[in-house]
Structure formats: C-alpha cells, structure tokens
N, C-alpha and C positions, 0 to 999 in steps of 0.2 A: 161808672167807671174804676177800675180797680185803683186804691192807690199802692202810689209810686214804687214803696217798697215791692209790692204784691207782683207788680209788674217786674220789677228788678231779678226779681228771684226765677219767675216763669221765663223770663230770657233768658236766665243763667244756665236754665235745664234745660231748655231749647237747643243752645250750644253746645251743650252737652250731650244731649243724647244724637244729634245731628254729626259731628265727632266721631262716636265712639259706632255709627252708623258706618260712617264712609271709611274709617280706616280697616271696617271687616271686608267693606267692596271695593274694591279700587276704580271701579268704573265711575260710581260714586262721587268718592275722592276729588277726580280728576274733571269732571265736568256738572260739578252742581257748587253754587256758595250760599251761603245762609248769613244774610244779615238780618238779627235782631232785635235792630232798631234802625230800620229804615226812615231817614229823612229827607225827602224830597217831594213838595209840593208839584201840586199842579201850576202853581202860579211861574214856576220857573220854566215853563214847556211856555217858548213862543209860538202864537196860530193854535190848532189845532182843533178850533170852539167845538167839532161836532165830535172828534173823538173824547173828547175830557169830559164833554157830557155825556157820553156813553157809560167812562171809568166813573163818577161820580153817582148817574143810575145803578151801576152793580154795586157800588158800595155799600148802598142801601142793603144788601142783604147780609150784611155785619153790622151795621152800625146800627139798623133799624127794619128788620126781619118782616116785624108786622105789616109795615104799609104797604106792598104785595096785598096784603091778603084784605087790608082795607077796601083797594080797588079792583078785587076779585082777581086777583094773576098769582104771578108765584116770580120768583127771582130768576133766569137764565142760569143754567148749569154752567156754563163756562163762557170766555168772551174769546174770537178769534182776531185777531189783532191781522189784518194784511195791507201792506205796504212795502216800498223801498226800503233799501239798506238805508240807515242811520238817522230816518224819517222820525224818531222819536217811541217807535214801540214799546220798547226797555223802559222806558223813562216813564212812560203812561203806567206799566204794570207796576213800578217799583211807585207811584205818587197812590198808587190804589192801596196798598201796601200802607202809607203812611197816613192813608185818608182814616182805613181800618184801624190804626194803629196794631197790624201785624207783622209778624215775619215775613220775608222777604228770601224766599226759596228761586234761586235765579238758576235755571237747568240748559244748559248747550247740549242742547240733543242730538247736532252731528256729533260732537263728542263724545254722549254717552253712547252711539249705537257704534262707532269705531271701538271704544272698548273694551265692550261690551262684547261684539265680533271677534278682535283679538283676543281678547283674554277669557273666554269662553266661560263655559259652566256656570253654575248654582245661578241662573235666571230667575228661575220660578222663585227661589229665596230669597233673592234681591226683592223681586216685587214685595213679593209678601211681608217680606222685614220693613220695608219701604214703606208702607200702608200704617202697621205697627206703629213706626216711630212718629210717624207724623200725626195720628190717634192719638198719640202720647204730649205731641207738643201743644204749646200755645196756638191761635188763630194765625192760620198762615197762608200767605199771597203765596204760589204755585205758578212761577213765568214757564211753561214750556218754548224755548226761541227754536226759531228756524225746524220747524214741524218734515218740512219739505228738504227732511234731510242728505237726500241722494241727487240733490241741486247747490248745497249750499257749501261755499266760497270757504267757509272751515274747513273741508274736506277736500277740496280742489276742482268744484262744484262737477255739476254731470258724472258721476260715479254709476253704471249699469253695470257693473261685477258685483257690486252689492246684492243679500239674501235679501230683496223685498218685502216677501212673503212673510217669514217669522221675524224680520224688522217689527214689520208693522204691529203683528201678533203682542210683540214684548212692547210696543209704544199705547196701543190700544190697551194694553191691561194694564198698564201702568197710569196712563189716564182715568180711565172706570175706576178704578180704586181709589184715586185721589179727589176724583168728582165726585166719589159717595161720601166720605170725609165730611162730618158736620161742620170741621172747624175750619176748610179749606176751600179760599177761592181759587178758580183756576183762569188761567189767563195762557191760551197762547198763541204762535204769532208766527208768521212767514214773510217772506221775501218772494218769495213764488208761487200764488195761490193760485194760478194757469192752471197747475199741473200737481197742484196737493189733491191729495186721493180724499175723496170727501164722506170715507168716514169718519175722518176727525171733525167735520160740520155738522154730522149727524143730530137729530133729538139727543138732550141728555147728556152728549159731550160739548162739544163748543156751540151751541148752537147759533150764537147771538153775533154775525158778523159784521166787525166795527175798520172800516175804509180810516188809514190813515195817512193822509194827502196832503201833504201841507199846499196851500196856495200862496204861488210863486206873482209877484216877491214879497207880498204882506208879512205871511207867517216867518218867509226868511229874514227880514229885518227886525221881526218882533223878536225873533233867536237871539241874533245878531247883538239887538240893544239888551236884552237882558243879558247874555254872556259877557258881555264891556262892563254892564254892571258891576257883576260878580267879581272880576278880575279885579274891578279899583277898591272892590270893600276889601278882599283880600289881600292887596298891597298897601290900602290904608293912606291912597293919594290918588288925583286926576291920572287915567293914562293916555288918553285918549283927547284930539282935538277936536273941534267939531266936525263929525266926521259925518259927511253926506252921505248914507245907507243902503239909501236907494238906490246912488250913484253907482255905488259898489257892487248892488247885488245886479244891477242890470248890467254889468259885467260878462256877469259869468249865469246861463241860464241851466245853472245847479237846482235839482231840487232836493236836495238832502239838506237837511238845518244840520247835523252832524260834521259834515262835511264844512260845511264853512266855517263851525264851529272851529273845528282842527285849523283852517286857513284865519281868522282871527286869533288862535292861540300861536300860531308861526309868524308872525308879525308879531308880538308882544316877545317871542323868545330871541327873534332878530334884535329887536332891540337891549335884552339885556345882556343878549351876546355885547354889544358895541359898548356899554357903560363894563363890564367886564374888563373889556381890552383899553379902556380909559378912552373913549373915542365920546365926543355928544349923541346924547340919546335924546332927544327933543318925544316928545310925545305922539301917541300913533296917528298919524292924519289920512284923510280922504285917500292922497297918493302911495301912501305905504300901503294901506289895504289893498290896493288895484295891483301895486307891485306885486304884494304877494298872491291876488286870486290866479296872474301872468306867469307864475313859479309852477303852481299849483296847473295849469293848466298843461303845460310845457311838458310836466315830468311826469302825471298822467296819462298825456298823450302816447307813451314810450311802453307804457305794462302795455300786456298782453289782454287784462281782466278788464271786459268793457267795466265802468264805471254806469250808476247807474242814473 
C-alpha cells in the first residue's frame, strides 16, 4: 500500500486532470462526477448478499490480481448491474471503489448522451482524450449508470427520437477504451435490462451480469436499520423509539431501498420542523413511520410516472 502522502498527491493530480478535461468538453462536465477518495463500505448497504459477493470478487482484480491466475482463470472485463431504480446499484459501485482504494468516476449516461447530441462535434476527440486522461490517473472505478439511455427517467423515458445507432457507436467506443485501461475497473448499470442492447454484455465488455434484487422485506428492514443508526450517529443522540421495522415495511410492498430511506428521512425532517416551530418533538415511532408511508403512497399515486 503506498504511503498516505503519495496517495494524497496522486488523488490531487487526478482531480486536476479530470477538472481540466471536463472544462474542455462540456458534456463530460455536465454528466460526470469524480470522487477521488470514496468512503462507502459494503456494510453500509442493507441486504443484497449475492451482489455484495460479486463486488468483493471483482475487487480482487485490483487488490490481488494474481489470485485469478492461481485458479486458472482471469478477472471479468467488467460488471453489469441490473435491477430496478433505487435498489443500490450506484452504492455497490461506489463501495467497489472504496474496497480497491481507487477513485470513483460516476457517469450519468443519459445526460452524457443528451449533452453530446445537443452540443455536437468533437466526439472523436472527446473519446480519445477520455482514455488518455484516465490512463494518466491513479486507479479508477468507472461507473456507467443507466446504459439503456433511451428509456431513462433522466431524459423523460422512452425517447425513440434519439439517433440510437450513432449513440451506440459512441458509447461502445467509450466503454471499450475504458475497459482496455489497466488501471480501470468498469461497472455498468441499467434499470431496463429487458431492452438493453446485448452489445454491452458481450465478452470483453460488461460480461459479468449481476442481478441487484433486494429480498422483501428482509433487505428493506436491514437498510432502514443501517440508515437509522447512521442518522443517530450524525445527530449524536437517539432519534428512534423501539420501532417495529417489519410492521412498517409490511404496510407497503415496495422493493426499492432508496425510496424507503427517503421515507425514513422524511420522518426525521418532520420532527426537525416541529422542533423548529417550538412544538414537542418526540423520537420517531412506528406510527410516525407508518404515517409517512401513507403520505408517500398518496403523493406518488398522483404521479404519471410509475414507481418501480
């Protein structure tokens, strides 16, 4: 493991390189985020035991690359995480970066596609420079999020007007050049695996397909407990009564842990508002959480976009 000072210097250099690159290419600036020192542990994800195991296995490509050869095999060229929105795909990729002490580059593919289409030009230069810059950087986990760009909610979902052929050429070139780098771990993700072009999952690309499918209700309860403890740690005091998490979750058969975490924080924000108004704010109870679930269901039943 390199000394801390060396790592700090390399991470600062990585940030400078990426900032300079993104300033030159506006699509990159708008659609990517670089975290030079990610700090998110697998233990902070509730459930998802099988997907976590896949992440730990892939991490060996960076932490112990010779282990594959000792077993007569080789690491996958990349992972493809499939699962509904808000089930933890991005968190799994970020935890891979933490495990491998690599930078974490988050690429919002639908936004990148729109920016490239709208701004036009310099696509070939962008792709070539992308690879050159990543090659100069320290080890980096690159996360291509929502590869099924034409159906992503970020662009309004179901966009048949997009020039799919040229966009696919661009994305596959970008993906291939990233996978070819020796210092990059590559993870892709989609919420629409049924319509994802199979070119992404071919051998040599995102060849290891990993299903991210929370087990209801156990994984939801595990995630809520983790986030409740994290909130109490941040606040420095108890915030919850003896909550019956299973009873809360059974009120709403919704499989996305991310949305459940939003419900939990909505309850905490309601308590904060009460305290700010001078009202008595008791710790969050089972009833408080059930009431928040009811509000969530009522509000989202009026949206035209179906929830997962």
